[in-house]
C-alpha positions in Angstrom: 0.0 0.0 0.0 1.0 3.7 0.0 2.9 5.6 2.6 -0.3 7.4 3.9 -2.1 4.1 4.6 1.0 2.7 6.3 1.5 5.8 8.4 -2.2 5.9 9.4 -2.1 2.2 10.3 1.0 2.8 12.5 -0.8 5.7 14.2 -3.8 3.5 14.9 -1.5 0.8 16.4 0.4 3.3 18.5 -2.8 4.8 19.9 -4.4 1.4 20.5 -1.4 0.3 22.5 -1.3 3.5 24.5 -4.9 2.8 25.5 -3.9 -0.8 26.4 -6.4 -2.2 23.9 -5.6 -5.5 22.1 -6.3 -6.1 18.5 -8.9 -8.7 19.6 -10.7 -6.2 21.9 -10.8 -3.5 19.2 -12.1 -6.1 16.7 -14.8 -7.2 19.0 -15.9 -3.6 19.7 -16.0 -2.9 16.0 -17.5 -6.2 15.1 -14.8 -7.0 12.6 -12.1 -9.7 12.5 -8.8 -9.4 14.3 -7.2 -9.9 10.9 -8.9 -6.7 9.6 -7.3 -4.8 12.5 -3.9 -6.3 11.7 -4.2 -5.5 8.0 -5.2 -1.8 8.7 -2.4 -1.4 11.3 0.2 -2.9 8.9 -1.0 -0.7 6.0 -1.9 -3.7 3.9 -5.5 -2.6 3.6 -6.9 0.8 3.1 -9.3 2.4 5.6 -12.5 4.3 4.7 -13.5 7.4 6.5 -16.4 5.6 8.0 -14.1 2.9 9.4 -11.8 5.6 10.8 -14.7 7.1 12.6 -15.7 3.7 14.0 -12.1 3.1 15.2 -12.0 6.5 16.8 -15.3 5.9 18.6 -14.2 2.4 19.8 -11.0 3.9 21.2 -12.8 6.9 22.8 -11.1 9.4 20.5 -12.5 12.0 18.2 -11.8 11.4 14.5 -9.6 14.5 14.5 -7.5 13.2 17.4 -7.1 9.8 15.6 -6.0 11.5 12.4 -4.1 14.6 13.6 -3.4 14.3 17.3 -4.5 16.3 20.3 -3.9 20.0 20.5 -0.7 19.5 22.7 0.8 16.8 20.5 1.5 15.9 16.9 0.4 18.3 14.3 0.5 21.5 16.4 4.0 20.8 17.8 5.2 19.7 14.4 3.9 22.9 12.7 5.6 25.0 15.4 2.3 26.5 16.8 1.3 26.6 20.4 -1.3 24.2 21.5 -3.5 27.0 22.5 -3.9 28.2 18.9 -7.3 26.8 18.2 -7.8 29.0 15.1 -4.7 27.4 13.5 -5.8 23.9 14.5 -9.3 24.4 13.1 -8.0 25.7 9.7 -5.4 23.0 9.5 -7.9 20.3 10.3 -10.2 21.5 7.6 -7.4 21.5 5.0 -6.2 18.1 6.1 -9.7 16.7 6.1 -10.3 18.0 2.6 -7.0 16.5 1.4 -7.8 13.2 3.0 -11.2 13.1 1.2 -9.4 13.7 -2.1 -6.6 11.2 -1.4 -9.1 8.5 -0.5 -10.5 8.7 -4.0 -7.1 8.1 -5.7 -5.5 4.9 -6.6 -1.8 4.2 -5.9 -0.6 5.8 -9.1 -2.6 9.0 -8.3 -1.2 9.0 -4.7 2.3 8.8 -6.0 1.7 11.8 -8.3 0.3 13.8 -5.4 3.2 12.9 -3.2 5.7 13.8 -6.0 3.9 17.1 -6.6 3.8 18.0 -2.9 7.6 17.2 -2.6 8.2 19.5 -5.6 6.2 22.3 -4.1 8.0 21.9 -0.8 11.3 22.5 -2.6 10.1 25.7 -4.2 10.8 28.8 -2.0 7.6 30.4 -3.3 5.5 27.7 -1.5 7.7 26.9 1.5 7.0 28.1 5.0 9.5 30.6 6.3 11.6 29.1 9.1 
């Protein structure tokens, strides 16, 4: 699978382990097989937005926390913004949600093109954030 699916699966696995939930317990809560959980976590099977919402619900997380982290972790720290910047977090979440919806409609070839284009943009000073 693609790097986005693999990264998302790894995030689900990390959060599941932090909450001390086994694959079997999560599978039972979701009414899916343990194999499905393992495939999602390993990035070998794509995950629909509906499934992400169900995973989040079963782990007592919001979909946003599952995808992007809490205000004091992950995306806000990575972006160099204070956790108290809710305006930034709201705008970023909206952009990321829109991008995820688009990415979920693409096949592997389309995802590779998006990744290559994003990498090209990030190398162009015109589109790069100032340090």
